[in-house]
N, C-alpha and C positions, 0 to 999 in steps of 0.2 A: 503494499500499499504505500502511497505517496502522501506525505506529510508537508504542510506548509513551516518555512523556518520563519516567518513572522508572524505575530500574534494577533489577535484579533481584538481592538478595544472600543471598537463602534459599538459592542451588545453592553457597555459600561455607558458610556455617557456618547452618543452619537455627534458627530461633530469635532472633536478634537475638543481642545481648549475654548473655541467659541460654541459648544454645544449650549442648545437652549435648555434642554435638561440639565445640564450642570449647573446653569444660570439658577434655574428653577430650585435646584435641590439649596443652592447657597441661600438664596430667599427665604426658603422655608424655614432652613436653620435658623436664620437670623432672625424670625420671627418667634420661632418655640423656644430657643434659649432664654431669652428674657421671661418667658411666663413662668417655666420650670425653676428659674431663680428665684421669683417672687413666691411660688409655691414652695419652695426650700425653706427662705428665710421667714414664712408666716408660719412652719411646722410646729407643732408643738405636742408633747407627747399625750398630756392629759386630754386632748380633744381628738385625738386620732385613736384612742384605744376605744375598744378591744380587738377590731379587725384590723387596724392601720391601712386603710384603704388608700388615704392619702400617701402615706410612706409608700405604698406599693406602686403608686402613679408616678412618683417621683423617681423611683430606682428605675422603675421600667422606662420612663421616658428618658431620662438621663442615659442609661445604656442604646436606647435607638438613635439618640444626639453623637454619642462618641462613634457609635456605627457609621452615622453618615458622613462625618468627618474624616473617619478613616478611609472610607470608601473615595472621597474626593482627593484625599492627599496621596492616596495611592496612586489614583488616576494621572495626577497631575506628577508625581515623580517618576511614573513609568514613560511618560513623554519626554520628561528631560533625558531618562536613560538611555532613549535612542536619537537624542536630537541634543545635544548637551550645548550647544549654543543658541537654544530657542530662548530668545528674549521676552516671550510672553509668561514662561513658566514663572518668574520670581514674584511679576505680580500678583497673579494668580494665587500661588502658594502664600503669600504675605494674605491674602482677603481670608484664606482656612486658617492660617495661625490666627489672626485676631479673632476667630469665633471660636477656635480653641481654647484660647484665653480667658471668652467669658465663659465658656462652658467650664472650665478649670475652676471658676469661680462657685457652680453649682456644688462641684466636687468636694472642694475646700468646705463650704458652709454647711453641706450635708456631712460630712466626716467631723466638723466640729461638733455638730449636734449630737452625732453619734458618741463622742467624746463624753458629752453633759452628761449624757444620761447614768444614773445610777447602774451599778451593777445587776440589779434586780429587773431596774427598767430594761435594760439593755437584753437580758434574756428573755424577758417577757414578748419583747419585738421579735426576736431572731427564731424565736421558737414557733413561730407561725407558719403553717405548712407553704403560705405563699412565698416564703423567703427561702425556705430547703435549699434549694437550687443555688443561692449565691450567699448563705449564711457564711461560709468560709471566708468570703470576700469582704462581708460586713465587719466581721470580728478583724480580719485583717487592716480594714480602714481605721478602727477604733483604737487597735494597737499602735499604729503607726503615725494616726494623728495626734500623739499626744506631744509631738513635736512642732507642730503647726503653730505660727503665730496668727496675728488679730487677722481679719480677713483684708482689710486695707493694706496691710502690707503685702499678705500673700499676694494680694492682685496686683500691687506695685514691682513686685518683683517677677512675676508672670510677664507683666508687660515690659520690663527691663530686659528679659530673657529674650525678646524678640529682635531685639538689635544688640543684644551682647552674646548669650551662649549659641542662639540660633544662629543670627547674624556672623558669628566666626565660622560656625559650619558653613553654612552657604558658601561663605567667602572662599573656603576651601576647595567646594564644587567648582566655582568661578574659574580658580586658578587652574585646575585640572582639565576644565573645557578647552583651556588655550595650552595646552601641554603637547606638544607633539615632537616626538624623539626621531633624529635623523638615523637613516638605514640606506647606504649606499646612494642613490639618486632619488630615493622617496621619504617619506615621512609618515612613522607610524603614531597611530594614537596611544595612547597610555596602554590600554587593552591588548590592541595588536603587540607593542614592544614586549609586554610580561610575557605574551604567550608563546612568542619567538624565543625570548632568553631561556626560558624554563623549559622547552620542549624542542628546540632543535636537534636533530644528531650530530649534527658540526660543532664541535667545540670552538672554531675558530669565530662561527657566527655568534654563537651563545657570547662570546667573550667582547665582541666587538659592539653588538646590542646591548650589552649591559651596561659597557663602558660610556656609550651615550647615552643611555638611560640615568646612569648616575650623574653625569655630568650637566643634563637636562634638569633633574632635580636639584642638584647644587646649586643651580644659578636661580630658581626659584626658594632655596632653602630660608632666606632672610625673611622673605614673607609669610613662608609657612613656620618659621619659629612664632613669628608673633601670633599666628592665628593659634596655634597649641597652647602658646602659654597664655593668652588669652581665654581661650575655651577654658583650660584647668582653673585660670585665676576666677573666673566669674563662678564656676562649681564651686570652688572651695571659700569663696565670700558664702556663697548662698549656705554652704554647711555650715558655717560659723554662724550665720545670723538664726540658723535652728538647733543650735548649740550642739552641733557634732562637730569633733575635732577629726574622728577617725575617718579619713576619706575612702574606706573599705567598707563603712556600714553601708550605704546605700546600695553599693554594687551587691552586696550579699542581701541585702531584703529585696532589690529586685530579682534576683534568683531564687529567692525563699532558701537559702542555703545558710547551714551554720560555720563559724569559721573554722571549727575542727572538721567538717568535711574538706573544706578548701584546703586545709593543712595538711590532711592524710593523704589526698589526692598529690598535691605537690612533692611531699616526701617520697611518695614512691616513685612517681616520675624521675627525681633526682637521683635516686638511687639505682635505678635502672636504665642507665645511658649506656652502658659497656657493650650489650648485644648492639646496638645501634652505631657504636662508633665502630664496631667490627665491619658492620655491614658497609658503612661511610669507605673505612678504608680497603676492603675489598672492592669496593665499586671503582674506587679510584684507580686499581692496582689495575682492574680491567678496561679503564682508560687510559692505560699508560702514564698514569700521575701517580706521585707520591701521597699526595692529597687531594681531594676537591676543592674547588673553588664554590662560592655561594650559588652562583650560577649555573654549577654541574650538578646539584644537589637532585634537583628534578629530571635530568637529561634521560633520555632512555638506555639503557644497557643494551649493547650489540656485541653477540658473540657467535661464533661459526659464520655462516651465511645468513644471518638471520635480517630480514626485511620488514621494517613496521610497516602495517598495514593500518589502514584507518577505517573506520565504519562511516559510511556515508548515514546522514541523519535519519533515515529511513530504517537502515539497518540497526541503528544505536536504539531506535524508537521501538522495533520489533523483540531484541535482544532484553532491554530494559521488561516490558512488558510480559513477556515468556518466563522469566526468572524471578519478577515479583509473583507471576502466578502459583510457582513452587513454594514461595512463603506463605502468600496470603491474595486469593481472588479478590478480594475486595480493593487491595492494592493495586493489583495488576488492571482493575476495571477502572479506577481513578486515572491512573496513567495513559490507559487508551483513551478515555474522556479528553485530558488534557491535550494530547496530540491532536484528536480528530477536530475538536472544538476551538483550535488555535488559542490554546491559553499559554503557549511557549513562545518566545521572541529569541531566538536562535543563531540568527544568519549573521556573518562574519562580514562584516562592513565597515566603511568610515561613519565617524561622527557618534558611536556609541560609548558610554561609560566603560571604563574596565568593572572586571568581576561579574559576580552574580547574585541574584535574591531569587527569594518567593515571596510574594506580597499577597495578601489573603482579601477579598473584598466581600465583608460582611452583609453588604445589603443585596447583591446578588447570588451571595453563597455560592463562590466560587473563588478561584484564585490567578495570578498569572506568574509567570517564571521570565526573569530574565537572564541571560549570558549570552556568551560567544561560541558556538560549538566549532571545533577545529577538526574533530574526526579522531583525537588520539583516544587511548584509553582514559586517560585523564577527564578528557571530556565529556567521555560516557559517564564517567564516575561523577561528575558533576551536575550531568543532567539527572541522574539518578537521585543524587543528593537533594536538588531542590522538589525534586517530585515527592520524595520522602516528607517534606514538610507540606506540601501539598495534601498528601494522604492526612497526616496530621491535620490540617484544616478540615477538611471534609469529615471528618470522624467527629469533629465536635462541634460543626455548625448550626445542628438543632438546638444547641444549648443557650440560655442568654449570654450576652456580652461580655459580661464580667466571668463568666465561666469559660470563655475561651481564649481569657488574657494570660495566657501561660507564658513565663519567664523565658528567657535565651537558651539558658543552659539545657532544661528538658524539651526545648524545640529542637536544640542541636542532635539530640537523642534519636528522634524520629528519621532526621537527615542523614545522618552518619550510619544508620543500622540499614536504609535504603541502599546507601551508597556501598555497604559491606556486603552486603547480598550481591550486586552485580558485580563486585570486585572478586570475590569468591568465586562465583559462577564462570568469569572470564579465566581466572588462573585454572580453575578444573577443568574446564574444557580445552586447555591449551594444548597443541597438537605440536610435539615435539620439545628435547629439551631447550632450545634457544629460544622459544617463544614461551616456555613455562619461565624461564629464568626473567626473561623481560617482564612479564606479566607480574611476577611475584616482586621482581624492582619497583614495579608502581605502587604495587601494595603494601610494600614496606617504606616507601617513600612518605605515604600517608601516614604512616606511623611516626615517622622522622617531622613533619610537619607539627603534629599533634604533641608528642614528646619533646621538641627541640624548638620549632620556630615559634608555636603557642607560647611556650614556656618563656623565649627570650621577648617575647611582647610583651607579657605581664610581669617579668624581672624589671624592664624598660621602664613601663607605665608607673609599677609601683615606685621605683628611686626617683621617677622622674615628679609625682605626685610629692615624695616627701620634700624635695629639694625645691618646688615650685613654693612651698609652705614661707621661702625664706626669701624669694624672690625671683624676678624672670631670669631666663635661663638663655643664653647664645646657642645660636647652630652648633658652633663647638661644643658647646656644653653638652648638647643633644645628642651630636654624633658621638660622642666619648660614653654617655650612657648605654647608646645603643651597641657600641662596638663591644663593651664589656659584657652587657646582657647575652649577647649574642656568644660570644666565646664561653662562655660560662653553660647557657642553655646548650651549644653543640660539644660540652667538654673540649674544647679549643682543637677540634678533630677537621676545621677545615683551614686550608692556606689563606683565603682573603672572605671577606663578610659583606655586607651592606649595611655602612654606618648612616644612611639617608633612609633606613627603611621607615623610618617614624614619620618621615616626610611622605613617601609614596603610598604608605599602607591608609586608606581612608579609615579603616576601622579607628584610629587614634582620634578621627576627628568629627565623629558621630556626636552629636549634641543630646540625644534621648537616653542613650544606653551607656553608662560610664563603665569602663574597663570590658570594653569589647572583646575578650580574649580566651580569658579562663573559661567561660562557657563551652568553647569549641571543644578541649581537653575531656572536660566534663562531660559532652556529648557524646564524645567519641568513645569514651572509656564504659559508661554507662551502655551505651548501644550494645557493646561487646557482651557484656554480662546477659542482657535481653535474648542475646543471637544466641549465646549457649545453652541459654535456658531452651530456646526454641528448639534445637537441635534434638531434645529429649521429650519434649512436650507434644502428643501427636496433634492436639488440637489449638495450637497454640494464637492463631489469629485472634479469636473472642478475648484471649487474655491479653494478648497486645493492645486489642480497641480499648479495652477496659484501662489499662494505665495509660493511653494517650487521653481519653475521657478525663483522668483525674487529674492532669497536667496542671490544672489551675484552680484546684480545689483541695489542696493541701500542701505542705510543705516537700521539699525534695527528700528530706530523711523520712518524712513518713511515707512518701510514695514508694520510694524504696522498699521499704521494710513492708507494706502490704503488697505491693507486686510480684518482688523478688525476694524477700524473706533476709534482706541482708541490711546491715549496718554502716552506713556511708561514713560514719565518722571515725572507723575503724581502717586500718591497711590491707585487710585480708581481700575484701572485695575488690581494690584497685591492684593489689598484687597479680591476683587471678588476670585478669588484662594484661599486665606487663608481661606474663609468664607466658601468654599466648603469641604476644609478639616475638618474644625471644624463640619460639618455636619456630615461626615463618623465617627468622633471621636464618637460623640452623640450617634449616633446608635450603634456603640461598646459598651459604655458604658451601654444603654439601653440592652441589649441583654445579659450582662454579670452581671448584678444588681443582678440575682437571685443566681447567682455562690457564692456570699460573705456570705449568709445566713448561 
C-alpha cells in the first residue's frame, strides 16, 4: 500500500492559520473563559453542597477550555514545524498564549479554593462519584497549591512569562529557523545536517558536516547563551517567589516522581558504563580508529560486504504495523489508522524544523506525528517511537482532560516500548552475520543515547542551574560545563565531544517542561521492564493498556507497584534493565570478534 508522507491538517482547522474555524474557536474560548472565571470566583463550599453541581460545572468547563487551547496550540505549532519562517505563526500563537494566561487564572483560583477547604470539607467534595475520574488530580492540585501566591501576583507572573520564559523560548526557535549548515555547494537545514553527520557511512562526510555544524552553532552561541541564561533566570526567580530554592522540586513534581527514584536510576546508570565503553571501543576498532569521535557514535557499523539497505516509507509502515500486531493488535490498528489518515508528516524536504514529536489533539480525538524520515533503521525506530506516543493518546482519550495529562517520564515509556518492539524485530529477522551486527549496533547505540547522551544532558543542566543561581554564564562557561558533563557521562571513551550541545539541542530551551532530559532514560528503562513482563504474560495487551490508562491517575512509584510489582526507589529494577543491555553488548562483541583478526 502507498502512504502519503505529508500530514493532513485540514481535518483539524480547514484553511491553515486563516481558517474561519480556528478564528471561531478562538472567539468562543475568549467568551467562555471569563464566564468560568467568575463561576470559580463566586464558588463557595456551603452553597454548593451536597451535590456540588457548580464545582462539577467548573471542573468540566475548565478541562474543555484547556483541551481547546491545546488543540489550537498544537495546530499552530505544527504549521511552524514544516514552515520555520512562517511569519504568521508568532501573532497567532500570541493570541492563544494570552487566552492560556487567562485560563491559568481559573486554575489558580480553583486550586486556592481547594487549598482553603478543611480536610473534612475536601474529602466530602472529592468523595462524590462525579469526581471519581479526576480525584487524583484534585488531590494533586490541593497538595501543590500550597505554594501559590495571591491571585494578582500569580496573574502578573503569568503575564510576565509571555515576554520572559516563553519569549526567550520563542527566540530560540527564531534563531534555529535562520540556521543553515554549509556542505559542499549546498546548505542544509539543522535537521538535515544532523541526520547526515549522525548516519552517513562515510567518516569523512560525517567529520566535515559536523565541523560545519559546530562552526555554525558557535557563531550563534552568544545569542543562545543569552537565551538560555534568561530562560533559567526567569524560572529560578519564579521558584524563589514561591519559596522554592530546590530547582529539582518542580521537575520531579511534574513527573510525579520521588527524588529517591531519580537517584536510584542514575546510580545504576553510573555503575553500568563499562559494557557500553567496551562497545564503543569495539566499534572504533571496526572503523579502524583508536576511539570514536562524537559524530561517529551514531554511525553504522559495516563489516564484510555489508551494504546498508533503506526501507521506503511504505515498507517501514508495513513493517511497524506487522510487528506491533505481534505485541498488541490494538497498537497495530492505531498505527495503520495513522498511516491511512495521514496523521504523519515524514517527508524529507527543506524548511522543516529538526527533530520529531507526537502531539495529541483532544478535540478531534486523534494525534499528529512530525519527523523527517530518512529510510535508515534509526528512522524506522523514530517512526515507531512516535507511534507509541500516539497509541498512548488513543488509549486514554475517552477520559476527562486531566486524566489524560500524563507526565513526560511515563509518556516516554509508551514510545520507547514501541521502539523496542520494532528494533528487536529488526535484529531478530536479520539475514546474515553482517546485517545482524549492523542492526545490533543500532540497538545498542540507542542504549548509548539513554545511558550516556541523556546522562550528559542531565549533568550539564544540573550544574548549569547550580551556577546560574550565582549569576550569568558566558558561552565559554557553558561549553566547559557541557564538555565536562559529556566526558563524565561517556566515561571519557571518545576523542572529541560536542561542547556546543547546549546550543544545538532544543530540549534545553523548552519553556513548559524543566529538565527535559531524565524522563527519556526513565521511559527507556521502565519500558524494558514492561517488555520483559510481556514476554512471559500471554495476554499482556490488556494489562499494558490498563497501565497506560493509569499514567495520569497516580504517582510514578504507585504506577510501577500496581502494574509491575516493583519498587522504583530501589536499584533492583533498574539493574535488571542494565543487565539486559549488557547481554546485547556481549553478543555484539562475540559476533565481531573475528573482524579484529
